[in-house]
C-alpha angles and dihedrals in degrees: 000000000000091000091054091049090049091048091051092049091049091050089047089053091052091047086054088052089056094047093047090046091052091048092049090047091052090048091051091051091050090048091050091051091049090049091052090048090050090051091051093049093049090042094234126147119254109244100161145306120294117261095249092058092048090050090049091052093049094047092047091050092050092047092049093047093047092049096046094047092053095043093050093073130219119356124222124230118268092227109093092202092074093056097039101044093092095052124091124233092251093062092062093063093047108104111167092187089070096052113122118200101170105063135131093257089080090061096040097050101036123089110253110222094204093059093045090052091051091049091050092050093052092056 
């Protein structure tokens, strides 16, 4: 029980990382827009963003990435062989999305009652 509570609080902390990162990122975007507006008003040429805005963007990106990676849960291995070693060869060819249930074979191989009735009437 204590482990689950601790796990929930850790996930909550990482969700807070994501929220704070998004807020800092939005603030950095607003600061960048204000800086561009200031440069237009003072008729200066844009050479780049100030260092504090760049640092805000980098820290926000790191906080968002850290939070999302830890919220996402357990990762699977990249090697497909680990996941596929328990499957048989027949399961690889099985593709349910290509099943066709309404095809002309149903008509060709079913007994047609109309023809059977006509044959019975001729006898």
